[in-house]
C-alpha positions as CSV (number, residue, x, y, z in Angstrom):
1,M,51.7,-18.1,43.9
2,I,54.6,-19.1,41.8
3,L,53.3,-20.4,38.6
4,E,55.2,-22.4,36.3
5,I,57.1,-21.2,33.3
6,L,56.8,-22.9,30.3
7,T,60.1,-23.6,28.1
8,Y,61.3,-23.8,24.5
9,P,60.0,-26.0,22.3
10,N,56.8,-26.2,24.3
11,K,54.2,-26.0,21.6
12,K,51.7,-23.4,24.0
13,L,54.5,-20.8,23.3
14,F,53.9,-20.4,20.0
15,V,50.0,-20.1,20.2
16,K,48.3,-16.4,19.5
17,S,47.2,-15.0,22.6
18,L,43.5,-13.6,23.0
19,E,42.2,-10.3,24.0
20,V,41.2,-9.9,27.9
21,K,37.5,-8.8,28.0
22,A,36.9,-9.7,31.8
23,F,38.9,-7.0,34.5
24,D,37.8,-8.8,37.4
25,E,39.4,-10.4,40.7
26,N,40.6,-13.5,38.8
27,L,42.4,-10.9,36.1
28,H,43.6,-9.3,39.7
29,K,44.9,-12.7,41.3
30,F,46.4,-13.7,37.9
31,L,48.5,-10.4,37.5
32,D,49.8,-10.6,41.1
33,D,50.7,-14.3,40.6
34,M,52.6,-13.3,37.5
35,Y,54.5,-10.5,39.4
36,E,55.6,-13.0,42.2
37,T,56.7,-15.6,39.5
38,M,58.7,-13.2,37.6
39,I,60.3,-11.9,40.7
40,A,61.0,-15.2,41.7
41,K,62.7,-16.3,38.5
42,N,64.9,-13.1,38.4
43,G,63.0,-11.5,35.2
44,I,62.5,-8.1,34.2
45,G,59.3,-9.3,32.0
46,L,56.9,-12.1,31.7
47,A,53.8,-12.9,29.1
48,A,50.9,-14.5,30.2
49,I,51.4,-17.1,27.4
50,Q,54.7,-18.0,29.3
51,T,52.5,-19.6,32.1
52,G,50.2,-21.2,30.0
53,E,47.5,-18.7,29.6
54,A,46.7,-17.3,25.8
55,K,45.7,-13.8,27.3
56,R,46.9,-10.8,25.7
57,I,48.9,-9.4,29.2
58,L,52.5,-8.9,30.0
59,I,54.2,-7.1,33.0
60,I,57.9,-5.4,32.9
61,N,59.7,-4.4,36.2
62,L,63.2,-3.0,34.7
63,V,65.7,-2.4,37.4
64,D,66.2,1.0,39.0
65,E,69.4,2.7,37.7
66,E,69.8,4.3,41.5
67,S,68.6,1.7,43.5
68,K,69.7,-1.5,41.6
69,E,66.5,-3.0,42.5
70,Q,63.1,-3.3,41.2
71,R,60.4,-1.3,42.7
72,K,57.0,-2.5,42.7
73,E,55.9,0.8,41.9
74,D,57.8,0.6,38.8
75,L,55.7,-2.4,37.7
76,L,54.0,-1.9,34.7
77,E,50.9,-4.3,33.9
78,I,49.7,-4.2,30.0
79,I,46.8,-5.7,28.9
80,N,45.6,-5.7,25.2
81,P,48.8,-3.9,23.7
82,K,48.9,-2.2,20.4
83,I,52.0,-0.4,18.9
84,L,50.6,3.0,17.3
85,R,54.3,4.0,16.6
86,K,57.7,2.7,15.9
87,E,60.9,4.7,15.6
88,G,64.7,3.9,15.3
89,E,66.6,0.9,15.7
90,I,68.4,-0.6,18.8
91,I,70.2,-3.7,19.3
92,Y,70.2,-5.2,22.6
93,Q,71.4,-8.3,24.0
94,E,67.9,-10.2,24.8
95,G,67.2,-13.4,27.0
96,C,64.0,-15.2,28.1
97,L,62.5,-17.0,31.2
98,S,61.3,-19.3,28.6
99,V,64.7,-19.8,26.7
100,P,66.7,-20.2,30.1
101,G,70.7,-19.6,29.7
102,Y,70.7,-18.6,26.2
103,Y,71.5,-14.6,25.3
104,E,71.8,-13.1,21.8
105,D,71.5,-9.6,20.2
106,V,68.3,-8.8,18.5
107,K,67.2,-5.6,16.6
108,R,64.2,-3.9,17.4
109,A,62.4,-0.3,17.4
110,E,64.1,2.1,19.9
111,F,61.4,4.2,20.3
112,I,57.7,3.1,20.5
113,T,54.6,4.5,21.4
114,L,52.1,2.0,23.2
115,E,48.2,2.0,23.9
116,Y,47.1,-0.3,26.3
117,Q,44.9,-1.4,29.0
118,D,45.5,-1.6,33.0
119,R,43.8,-3.9,35.5
120,F,40.8,-1.7,35.6
121,G,40.3,-1.8,31.6
122,E,41.6,2.0,31.8
123,R,43.1,2.9,28.4
124,K,46.7,4.3,28.9
125,E,49.3,5.1,26.2
126,L,53.0,5.0,27.1
127,E,55.7,6.2,24.9
128,A,59.2,3.9,25.7
129,D,62.7,3.8,24.5
130,G,65.6,1.5,25.3
131,L,65.5,-1.1,27.4
132,L,61.7,-0.5,28.1
133,S,60.5,-0.1,24.6
134,V,63.1,-3.8,23.7
135,A,61.3,-5.4,27.0
136,I,57.7,-4.5,25.7
137,Q,58.1,-5.5,22.2
138,H,60.0,-8.8,23.4
139,E,57.0,-9.7,25.6
140,M,54.5,-8.4,23.0
141,D,56.2,-11.2,20.3
142,H,55.1,-13.7,23.2
143,L,51.3,-12.5,23.0
144,D,51.8,-13.4,18.9
145,G,53.2,-16.9,19.7
146,H,57.0,-15.9,18.7
147,L,60.2,-16.0,20.8
148,F,63.4,-13.9,20.3
149,I,65.2,-16.7,18.8
150,E,63.1,-16.4,16.1
151,R,64.7,-12.9,15.2
152,I,68.2,-13.6,15.5
153,G,69.4,-14.6,12.0
154,Y,69.9,-17.7,10.3
155,N,73.4,-18.5,11.3
156,K,72.9,-17.7,15.2
157,R,69.8,-19.7,15.1
158,K,71.6,-22.3,13.8
159,K,74.2,-22.0,16.4
160,F,71.2,-22.1,18.9
161,D,69.8,-25.3,18.0
162,K,72.9,-26.9,18.2
163,E,73.9,-25.7,21.5
164,Y,70.1,-26.5,22.6
165,K,70.2,-30.1,21.5
166,K,73.5,-30.7,23.4
167,Q,72.0,-29.3,26.3
168,K,69.3,-31.7,25.9
169,N,71.4,-35.0,25.4
170,T,73.5,-34.2,28.9
């Protein structure tokens, strides 16, 4: 089922998500719905809060370099994530399904080590760099009630606010 995606300035996007305790059929169905929604909206990542569910859940499915497609077998379902280590710096142009049509450079850690649980509650660890590292950090910001536009610096944020107001008035 395709879920509704909340867009800025919806107040729910600024809510801190709660830890997932039940790894059951309801969770599995929700993860499947999140995946369908992300693919339908041409996203590479989605946090549960973007659909109005304040749960520490995110999914990521990057485009495969060779096939230029998103393959379901590459899907990462990340529940209750914790970053154990951050290293380096990378600047990447980010966009967001909750801030449609706006893209800006954001500075993040280039390498991360992540601890999380899968859909069955199994503990996992993942080392990520480049776009995967950026995507995980972007989605984890959502879990803490933050959007990427909060990381773009004062002048770029003023420009965004001006463009956003202009869009709203048309």
